C-alpha positions in Angstrom: -118.4 5.0 33.9 -120.1 6.6 31.1 -118.1 8.1 28.2 -117.6 11.9 29.4 -116.9 13.8 26.4 -119.4 15.7 24.2 -118.5 17.4 21.0 -120.0 20.9 21.5 -121.8 22.5 18.4 -118.9 25.0 18.3 -116.7 22.4 17.8 -118.8 20.8 15.2 -119.0 23.9 13.3 -115.2 24.3 13.5 -114.7 20.7 11.9 -117.5 20.5 9.4 -119.7 23.5 9.2 -119.7 27.1 8.4 -117.5 28.7 5.8 -114.2 27.1 7.0 -115.3 23.5 5.9 -117.9 24.4 3.3 -118.3 20.9 2.2 -115.1 21.0 -0.5 -115.1 18.3 -3.3 -111.7 16.6 -2.1 -110.1 14.1 -4.6 -106.6 12.5 -5.1 -103.8 15.4 -4.8 -105.9 17.8 -2.9 -104.1 19.5 -0.2 -104.8 21.5 3.3 -106.8 21.8 6.6 -109.9 20.1 4.6 -108.0 16.9 3.7 -106.5 16.9 7.5 -109.9 16.8 9.0 -111.3 14.4 6.8 -108.2 12.1 7.6 -108.9 12.8 11.3 -112.6 11.9 10.8 -111.9 8.7 9.3 -109.4 7.5 11.7 -111.7 8.4 14.7 -114.2 6.3 13.2 -111.9 3.3 12.7 -110.9 3.6 9.2 -106.9 2.7 8.2 -105.3 6.2 8.3 -101.6 6.0 9.2 -100.5 9.9 8.1 -102.0 13.1 9.2 -100.3 15.0 6.3 -103.3 16.8 4.9 -102.5 15.1 1.5 -105.1 13.0 -0.5 -103.2 10.0 -1.3 -103.9 6.5 -2.1 -104.4 5.8 1.7 -106.9 8.4 2.1 -108.9 7.5 -1.1 -108.9 3.5 0.1 -110.4 4.8 3.4 -113.1 7.1 1.8 -113.8 4.5 -0.8 -114.6 1.9 2.2 -116.6 4.5 3.9 -118.5 5.0 0.8 -119.1 1.3 0.8 -120.3 0.8 4.1 -122.4 3.8 4.0 -124.1 2.6 0.7 -123.1 5.7 -1.1 -121.6 5.3 -4.7 -118.2 4.4 -4.6 -115.9 7.1 -6.2 -112.9 7.7 -3.7 -114.0 11.4 -4.0 -115.6 13.4 -1.3 -118.7 15.4 -2.2 -121.6 16.7 -0.1 -123.3 13.3 0.0 -120.0 11.7 1.7 -119.4 15.1 3.7 -123.1 14.5 5.3 -122.6 10.9 6.0 -119.4 11.9 7.8 -121.2 14.6 9.8 -123.4 12.1 11.2 -120.9 9.5 12.0 -120.3 8.6 15.6 -118.2 5.8 17.2 -119.4 2.1 17.0 -121.0 2.5 20.4 -123.3 5.7 19.5 -121.1 8.1 21.4 -120.3 11.6 20.1 -116.9 11.6 18.8 -114.5 13.8 21.4 -112.5 17.1 20.3 -108.9 16.0 19.0 -106.4 18.2 18.1 -104.0 16.5 15.5 -100.6 17.7 14.4 -99.9 17.1 10.9 -96.9 14.6 10.5 -94.9 14.6 7.6 -94.1 10.8 7.1 -94.5 7.9 9.8 -91.1 6.8 11.4 -90.1 3.3 12.4 -90.2 2.1 15.6 -86.3 1.7 15.7 -85.3 4.8 14.0 -83.6 7.6 15.6 -85.5 10.8 16.4 -82.4 12.5 18.2 -82.8 14.6 21.4 -86.4 16.3 20.3 -88.7 15.3 23.4 -92.2 16.3 23.9 -92.4 19.7 25.4 -94.6 20.5 28.6 -97.5 22.1 26.1 -97.7 19.0 24.1 -97.6 16.9 27.3 -100.3 18.7 28.3 -102.3 18.1 25.1 -101.6 14.4 25.2 -103.1 14.1 28.7 -106.1 16.2 27.7 -106.6 13.9 24.7 -106.3 10.9 26.8 -108.7 11.9 29.3 -111.4 12.1 26.4 -111.7 8.6 26.8 -111.9 8.0 30.6 -114.1 5.3 31.3 -114.0 3.4 27.6 -113.8 -0.4 28.4 -110.8 -2.5 28.6 -110.5 -4.9 25.4 -107.5 -7.2 24.8 -105.7 -5.9 21.7 -108.0 -3.0 21.3 -106.9 0.1 19.5 -109.9 2.3 19.2 -112.3 4.3 21.4 -114.9 1.1 21.3 -112.1 -0.5 23.6 -108.4 -0.1 24.5 -105.6 -2.3 25.8 -103.0 -0.5 27.7 -100.7 0.2 24.9 -103.3 0.6 22.3 -104.6 3.4 24.2 -101.1 4.9 24.5 -100.3 4.7 20.7 -103.6 6.3 19.8 -103.4 9.2 22.0 -99.9 10.2 21.0 -100.7 9.3 17.4 -103.5 12.0 17.4 -101.2 14.8 18.9 -98.6 14.0 15.8 -96.2 11.4 17.8 -95.7 8.2 16.4 -95.0 5.0 19.1 -94.8 1.2 18.6 -97.8 -0.7 19.3 -96.8 -3.0 22.3 -95.7 -2.1 25.8 -92.5 -3.8 25.7 -91.6 -1.9 22.3 -92.7 1.4 23.6 -90.3 0.8 26.7 -87.4 0.9 24.4 -88.1 4.2 22.8 -87.0 7.8 24.0 -84.5 7.6 27.3 -84.9 6.4 30.7 -86.5 8.6 33.5 -86.2 8.1 37.5 -89.3 7.7 39.3 -88.1 11.0 41.3 -87.8 12.9 38.2 -91.1 11.9 36.4 -93.1 14.7 34.1 -96.2 15.0 32.8 -96.7 12.9 29.5 -94.1 10.5 30.2 -94.9 6.9 30.0 -94.9 4.6 33.1 -94.3 0.6 32.9 -95.1 -2.2 35.0 -95.0 -6.1 35.3 -98.2 -7.6 35.8 -99.3 -10.8 34.5 -95.9 -11.8 33.1 -92.4 -11.2 33.6 -90.7 -8.2 31.9 -93.0 -5.1 30.9 -96.7 -6.1 30.1 -98.8 -2.9 31.4 -98.1 0.9 30.6 -99.8 4.3 31.2 -99.3 7.9 30.8 -98.0 9.9 33.8 -100.5 12.9 34.2 -98.6 14.4 37.6 -99.0 14.4 41.3 -98.0 10.9 41.5 -101.0 9.5 39.2 -101.0 7.7 35.9 -103.9 7.3 33.2 -104.1 4.0 31.7 -106.3 1.2 30.4 -106.8 -1.2 33.4 -108.4 -4.5 32.5 -110.8 -4.6 35.0 -112.1 -1.1 35.1 -111.1 0.5 31.7 -109.5 3.9 31.4 -109.1 5.4 34.4 -106.4 7.2 36.8 -104.6 5.4 39.5 -101.6 6.4 42.1 -98.3 4.9 41.4 -97.9 4.3 45.2 -101.2 2.3 44.9 -100.9 -1.2 47.2 -101.2 -2.8 43.8 -99.2 -0.9 41.4 -96.1 0.4 43.9 -94.4 -3.3 43.7 -95.1 -3.8 40.0 -93.4 -0.7 38.7 -90.4 -1.1 36.7 -89.7 1.8 35.1 -90.5 4.9 32.9 -89.5 6.6 29.6 -89.6 10.3 28.2 -91.2 10.2 24.8 -89.1 11.7 21.9 -91.5 13.5 19.2 -91.0 13.8 15.4 
């Protein structure tokens, strides 16, 4: 299945064109939407960004420097016109146009065991998460995969939620410990659903999208949507969690 999402000229202009993002020079301690856009772009193409905070700190500078080195640009850690031009042309590792993603700025990263209180993702945010996840329909399964070049089940969830401002742990069994339990009869869009497959305990997960369906990275067919009452998944379902937000 082909990757279904193409970034329109309108979105490109919003991200990197026109007066809103007129190739501003960015360097250490720069702040604002331009830095957030830079962080998002670097993250989508595989560079290490753990904070979407709109602040040009050491992590962003390291990612920029590595991008410059990889693209044979003089390594300065400063984003000028040359680096912006290279970023505009960048696609993912398989040459696919990157999807439209909405990123919510996060003030800081929370640990997997930190209490988030009782603030759970809203219906609006759940819809945004599902919309983001649908961008990656057809992306192949890769064991240990955490990027649009290939996902495993928990890698997909972590990637999608992060792009919507919610940090979740990396592994399925860790994700199963967060938030609060939800009965199957009370599932809502955006809840995480869990299964036992190749080993005992939690070994597979997905995002509930409504109408008895969930989106996941299938080991045989990549990112897809299946039904919870499918003959394969029904007996392997072990529970669901409502996800807390930052």
